[in-house]
N, C-alpha and C positions, 0 to 999 in steps of 0.2 A: 274240153269243157268239166267243170267241176262236178264231183260226184255229190256235194251238197249244195244249195241254194243259199243258205242262211246268209245275211247281207249286213254287214255294218257299215257298208260304203255303197255308194251310189254308183261306183264305176266297177268293183272287185266283189266277187263272191268271198265269204268269209273262209271257206274251204279250198279256194281256187289255188290251182297250182302255179309255180313261178313262171312256167313257159308260156300260159295263156294271159298272165299278168303282163309280162313283158310285152305280148304281141298287142296289148291293148294300150302300151306306151308308157308304162311304168319302168323306169330305169334308175332306182335308188333315191328318189328325190327325197324321202324322208329320212335317209340316214344323215346324220350329224346335221338335222334341221332345228329350226327354231320348236316346232311341234314335239321332236323327239326330246329335246333337253328339258321342255317344260313336263313332259310326261314322266321322263325318268327323274327329273328332280322332285316330282310329287311323290314318285314310288320310294326315292330314298328317304325322304322326310317322314313318309308313312312307316317306313322299316325301322327308323330310329325311334319313334314314338312307341311302336308295337314292342320293340326290343325294351323299353325304359317301363311300359306296362307290365311286362313279364320279369322284370328283372329280380325282383323278390319272391318270385312264384317258379323256383328252379324245378319242382316235381312236373308242373305244367308245361314248363319249356321241354323238359326231357320227353315227356309225351309227346310234344310237337314234332321233335327230332324224330322219333320212332315212327310216327305216321309218314312224315316227309321220306323217310328211309325206305318205305314200302311204295309210297304213291310216285316218287319221282322215276324210277325206273320204269313203272307201268306207263306212266306218260312218255316218257322216251321212247318206248316201243312203239307206241301210239304215233308217234313223230315219225319215226323210221319207217314205218307202214306208209304214212301219208305222202313222204318225199318219196320213197321208192315206187310207190303207184304211179306217180307222174313220172318220174324216170323213165320207168320202163313203156308206159303209154307213149312217151315222146320217143322211145327207141333207143334212149340211152344206156339202159341196163342198170345194175346195182351200182351205186355210187361209192365204191371201196374207199376212195380218196377222201370223203367229205363226210359220210354219214355215220361212221363207226365212232362209238364213245370213248375215244382215246385222247381228247382234249384235255388240258390241263383243268377246265371247267368240269370236263366228265368226272373227276376225282371226286365229286359229290357223290356218285353212286357207290363208290368203292369204299369210301372212308367215313361217310357220314353213319353207317352202322356202328362203327368202332365207338364214335361220339354217344349214339343212342343207347346202345348195349353193353359196350366194352367196359373194360377196366385197365388200371396200370398204364404200362409204358404205350403201349397202341393206342391207347384213349388219350392219352396227353400228346403224342406225336401227332395224331388226327386233327386234334383241338389247336394244335399248334399249326398245321397247315391252314385250316381254315381261318385262322385269325391273321394270316399273313399272305402267302402267295393265293390262298383260296379267295380272299377278300380281294386283292388286287385284281385276279381274273375275273372275278363277277363285275367289279366295279369299272374294268376296262371297257366292258360292254354297254355300261351305261353311257360311256362317253361315244365310243365307236361301235355301235349297235349294227354289227355285220349282217343280221339277218334282213335289216330293213335296206340292204342292198339288193334283194331280191323280191321282198314282200313289204308291201305297204303297213304301217303302223296298226292299222286296226284289221288284220287278218289273222287267221290262225298262225301262218307260219312266222310271222313277226312275235305275236302275242305270246305263243309258246317260250321263244327265246327270251323275251322278257320276263316271264315268270320264272324260268329256269335260272336266269342269273340274278334275280331276285332273292330266289331261295339261298344261293350259295352266299349271297351278300348277308342276307338276314341271319344265316348261322354264324357267320362270322361276327357281327355287329352283337348278336345276341349273348354270344360268349363271353365277349369283352364287357358288355353293359351289366350283365347279369353277375359277372365275377365268377363265372364257373371255370374260365380259364384267364390265368394273370402272365401276360408275356414277360418273360425275362432275358436274361442273356444266354440261358439254356436254349431258348426258343432259337436263336440264331442257328442251331444245328438241328434241333428236334423237328422243326417245321420242314426242313429240306429231305429229312428221311423218307416220308411218303412221296415225294417228287422224284427222289432216285429210285425208289421202289418201283413206281408207276412207269419210269421211263424204261424201265425192263421189257415192258410190253410195248409200248408206244415207239421205240425205236425200231425193233424187227418189224413191225407192222407198217412205218412209214417205208421202209427199205424193200419190203414185200410188194407192198402195193405198187411201187414204181415198175415192178416187172410185170403187171397184170396188164394185157393188152386192152386198150380204150380208156385206162385210167391213167398211169403213167407218173402220177403225182399226188402226194399226201404232205400234209403239214401238221400232223398230229403234235401237241405239245410245243408248236413252233420249232421243232426241232431239225426241219429240214432247209427253210428259208426265213424264219422268223417273221412269216405273215408280210415278208417285204418291207420290214421296218428299218432293215440296215443293209439296204441293196449292195453298197460298195464292198462291206465286209463279205457279205455273201458271195459277190460276185469273185472276189479274189481267190477265196476258197475254190469255189466252184470251177473257175477257168484252170487252177494249177491241179485238179483232180483230187482235191482234199474235202470233199463234201462232207466225210465223216468227223473230219477233225472240225467243221463248222458246227456240227450237231453237238460234239464234246464241248465246244466253246460255249454254247447257248446255255448247253446243261450245268456245266461245271464253273462259268464266270457269270453268264447272263442272270440265271436264277439265283445264284447267292447273292449277287450284288443288289437284285432287286428286294430280296428277302430281307437282307442286313438293314436296308434303308428303310423299310417299312416297320420292321421290329424296334428299329432305334427311335423312329417316330412315336410309335405306340407307347414305348416304355417312357420317353419323355413327356408325353401328353398326359399319360397316367400320374406320373409323379408331379406335374404340374396342377393337376386337378386334386390330387391328394394334399398337395401344399396349402391350395385355395381353400379346401375342406378343413383343415387343421387351423388356418388363420380364422376362418368364419367361426368354428368351434371356441377359440380363443377369445374372440371378440364377444361372443355371447356369454361367456363365463364372466368376462370383465363387467358386463353389463348387470349380469344377476347379482355379482358381489358388491356393486355400487347402489344396487336399486334398495 
């Protein structure tokens, strides 16, 4: 039974746990559905518009980052309590392999304070992360909304995931649109420094969790089986007792490849927009000269 009865749905309580939701017949129908894409598409447009509105208000934007750097960890603690309550009630115990904040998206908690309050290289490295891997990590959940596999769209469990990933996307977009951070070829390695640093926490957690009775699996930062996206490759390493080599492959090949692709696209897009702006200004000057 849910411990709140606030209801946005005729079938499920807003704060209802995933176990009772499944018992009522929900098995991930909202994930990758038209409803999900319409909602996430509308949110994406809103985040772009919000970033545009704040592009010339950099002090206010920094204030927003500072508020989020305090607010999001509090909300995450609330989510952990919510999920753990139902896990324990169902007899499953604490979900070491799924609830800890060691996902790539979880880097929001650890590196947003450097953007909001920091200076120098740590701030630049953090900005480089949010405008590259961070942006990809957030947007990937706009497409494959994993929480919708257990929670219908209009429930707390799913809406929190939407809010969380919207925040990390907003940070990346607003840094780019406001000009607080301009990606360049230094970003090719600077944005990876937070990823490699954070992996020093995520890797031991992954392998320690595998030894905990009743858990046995974790895939924080996608460093164990890459969320099943490359089953043949992972299977080859696992079958030959080379699981740790697969972890290193994802970290030192997969992440840099995705990172380089995103940064290259961003640099190209920024240069294209800059060229378009220069041509527009040139035409306006020519019109003024002939008037």
